[in-house]
C-alpha positions in Angstrom: -16.0 -24.7 -29.8 -18.5 -24.9 -26.9 -16.1 -27.3 -25.1 -13.3 -24.8 -25.4 -15.5 -22.1 -23.9 -16.5 -24.4 -21.0 -12.9 -25.3 -20.3 -11.9 -21.5 -20.4 -14.7 -20.7 -18.0 -13.6 -23.5 -15.6 -10.0 -22.3 -15.7 -11.1 -18.6 -15.2 -13.2 -19.7 -12.2 -10.2 -21.4 -10.7 -8.0 -18.4 -11.3 -10.5 -16.0 -9.8 -10.7 -18.4 -6.8 -6.9 -18.6 -6.4 -6.7 -14.7 -6.7 -9.3 -14.3 -4.0 -7.4 -16.7 -1.7 -4.2 -14.8 -2.5 -5.9 -11.5 -1.6 -6.9 -13.0 1.7 -3.3 -14.2 2.3 -2.0 -10.7 1.5 -4.5 -9.2 3.9 -3.4 -11.6 6.6 0.3 -10.8 5.9 -0.3 -7.2 6.2 -1.8 -7.7 9.7 1.2 -10.0 10.6 3.6 -7.3 9.5 1.8 -4.7 11.6 1.9 -6.9 14.6 5.7 -7.9 13.9 5.3 -11.7 14.2 8.1 -13.0 12.2 7.3 -16.7 12.9 3.9 -16.3 11.4 5.3 -14.6 8.4 7.4 -17.6 7.3 4.4 -19.8 7.3 2.3 -17.3 5.4 4.9 -16.7 2.8 5.0 -20.5 2.1 1.2 -20.5 1.6 1.6 -17.5 -0.8 4.3 -19.2 -2.8 2.3 -22.5 -3.1 -0.7 -20.5 -4.2 1.5 -18.6 -6.6 2.6 -21.9 -8.2 -1.0 -22.9 -8.6 -1.8 -19.6 -10.4 1.1 -20.1 -12.7 -0.2 -23.5 -13.6 -3.6 -22.2 -14.3 -2.2 -19.4 -16.4 -0.3 -22.0 -18.4 -3.5 -24.0 -18.9 -5.3 -20.9 -20.0 -2.6 -20.0 -22.5 -2.6 -23.6 -23.9 -6.3 -23.4 -24.3 -6.0 -19.9 -25.8 -3.5 -21.1 -28.4 -6.1 -23.8 -29.5 -8.8 -21.1 -29.7 -7.1 -18.0 -31.0 -3.5 -17.2 -30.0 -1.5 -17.9 -26.8 -1.5 -14.2 -26.0 -5.2 -13.7 -26.5 -6.9 -11.4 -23.9 -10.4 -11.7 -22.3 -11.8 -9.1 -24.9 -10.7 -11.3 -27.7 -12.3 -14.3 -26.1 -15.6 -12.5 -25.6 -15.6 -11.3 -29.2 -15.0 -14.9 -30.3 -17.8 -16.1 -28.1 -20.2 -13.5 -29.6 -19.4 -14.9 -33.0 -19.2 -18.6 -32.3 -21.2 -19.3 -29.1 -23.1 -16.2 -27.9 -24.3 -18.0 -24.7 -20.7 -17.8 -23.3 -20.1 -14.1 -24.0 -22.0 -12.8 -20.9 -20.3 -15.4 -18.5 -16.9 -14.5 -19.9 -17.7 -10.7 -19.4 -18.7 -11.3 -15.8 -15.3 -13.1 -15.1 -13.4 -10.4 -16.9 -15.0 -7.8 -14.5 -14.1 -10.0 -11.5 -10.4 -10.3 -12.6 -10.2 -6.6 -13.5 -11.4 -5.8 -10.0 -9.2 -8.2 -8.0 -5.9 -7.5 -9.8 -5.5 -3.8 -8.7 -6.5 -4.9 -5.1 -3.8 -7.4 -5.1 -1.3 -5.0 -6.5 -2.2 -2.5 -3.8 -2.0 -5.0 -0.9 1.4 -6.3 -2.3 2.8 -2.7 -2.5 1.6 -2.0 1.1 3.2 -5.2 2.3 6.5 -4.3 0.6 6.5 -0.9 2.3 5.8 -2.4 5.7 8.7 -4.8 5.2 11.0 -1.9 4.2 9.9 0.0 7.4 10.5 -3.2 9.5 13.9 -3.5 8.1 14.7 0.2 9.0 13.5 -0.2 12.4 15.4 -3.5 12.9 18.7 -1.8 11.7 18.1 1.0 14.1 17.6 -1.3 17.0 20.7 -3.3 16.0 22.8 -0.1 15.8 21.6 0.8 19.3 22.4 -2.6 20.7 25.9 -2.5 19.1 26.6 0.9 20.4 25.5 -0.1 23.9 27.9 -3.1 24.0 30.8 -1.5 22.1 33.9 -1.1 24.1 34.2 2.4 25.5 38.0 2.5 25.4 38.0 5.3 22.9 36.4 7.7 25.5 39.4 7.9 27.8 41.9 10.7 27.7 45.7 10.5 28.1 45.4 10.7 31.9 43.1 7.6 32.0 40.0 9.5 32.9 36.6 9.5 31.0 36.7 12.2 28.4 33.3 13.9 28.5 34.0 16.0 25.4 33.2 19.1 27.5 35.7 21.7 26.4 36.7 24.7 28.3 37.2 28.0 26.7 40.9 28.0 27.5 43.4 27.2 24.8 45.2 24.6 27.0 43.2 22.2 29.1 45.2 20.3 31.7 44.2 17.6 34.0 45.5 18.0 37.6 
């Protein structure tokens, strides 16, 4: 059983390290979004996707080990309880890792949500800029009146407005 706990701790350490790197990348992404550097954003997203794939593999390794120890869907509290019963020397190290994971996950969630909001804001601004550009270069033919003069949409108080 000790071998299982050693492997679990190794996997958890790798997961914590990957989550820490992901947090750094999310913080960097937030700064890139604030500075509006789209070229840097693509490279950063590729790093995030690669790290996410690594995290998925680590999660699968942990689930595989968990199915050998308890159940594939076992949580950290169950591992800690099992360690207290089977190998008490691993209970405290598992508890420390649980605290680290429980601390970093909400931070990642918050950073990700902030980045999503910054992206939404960037899209809104881009759309407004695009609308302005389109309006600036749109043909102005619809602004001419029947006499071929620019219609300024200034209306007189008279019922009939004639051009002389």
